[in-house]
C-alpha positions, -999 to +999 in steps of 0.1 A: +064+074-228+048+039-228+023+037-257+007+008-237-006+031-209-043+029-207-052+050-176-033+079-160-037+098-128-018+130-134-011+156-108-007+129-081+017+153-064-013+174-054-028+146-033+002+127-021-007+126+016+015+149+038+037+155+007+008+171-012+020+199-035+056+190-026+058+154-038+082+142-065+056+116-076+037+133-104+017+106-121+004+071-116-004+049-146-019+016-155-010-003-186+013-030-200+044-036-179+076-017-188+101-037-168+112-071-181+107-087-147+069-079-149+063-090-185+045-122-174+017-100-161-007-083-184-012-051-163+011-031-140+009+001-120+037+026-127+048+055-104+063+084-123+086+110-108+099+143-122+136+144-130+157+174-121+153+183-158+115+185-156+108+152-174+088+123-161+105+090-157+092+058-143+104+053-107+086+021-097+064-005-112+043-032-096+022-059-112-014-053-104-017-084-082+011-071-060-008-038-055-038-057-045-017-079-022-003-048-005-039-035+000-049-068+016-018-067+038-024-031+048-062-035+053-057-065+075-029-047+095-051-017+100-079-039+113-055-056+137-044-023+152-080-012+158-081-038+187-044-040+195-047-013+222-063-040+244-030-059+246-003-045+269+024-048+243+000-042+214+005-078+205+003-112+222+037-129+224+019-162+226+000-156+193+022-138+168+001-147+138-024-120+129-040-139+101-032-164+074-050-152+042-056-178+015-046-165-019-038-184-051-039-219-035-015-209-007-015-184+022-001-150+029+008-152+066+006-119+084+024-119+117+041-097+143+078-094+134+095-110+165+128-107+147+128-069+154+150-064+185+132-031+192+097-045+185+080-032+217+092+004+210+086+002+173+051-012+175+041+016+198+055+042+175+038+024+145+005+024+163+008+061+172+017+069+135-015+050+124-035+072+147-018+103+136-023+095+099-060+085+104-074+114+084-052+107+055-058+069+051-093+070+065-105+091+036-088+069+011-103+037+027-138+052+025-133+059-012-119+024-017-148+009+002-173+028-019-157+017-051-155-019-040-191-018-031-199-005-066-180-034-080-202-057-058-172-076-043 
């Protein structure tokens, strides 16, 4: 166990979306990075799974800025799909860039993946999946919005 863990969210398997009560992910933690590749960052998020022997082992680790970058990417993508239904293909082939988000002196470009040979089919399935998962991510986004409002960001 990492003696540098500061916060833990145990029993994550009880709330892991459609995997609730069946998830292999048992715990989320915040603390000092465990992996050498993340040592430059002061804080990392760890995802812990239960081994076949009933012990917890770290399965994944992301530096906290990457977790936030993923949230920015996801939130902007969700916002895009709120209006994408207005486009016949769910995207505009003449305007593939969704947004260029300025971060850390550069940009994170978010765009439609034209390199996908099955894009038209995959984007429809993706959009439908977002609709189907609305109750799962919607609740989490409301909680996140409330917490961000409390933080006054």
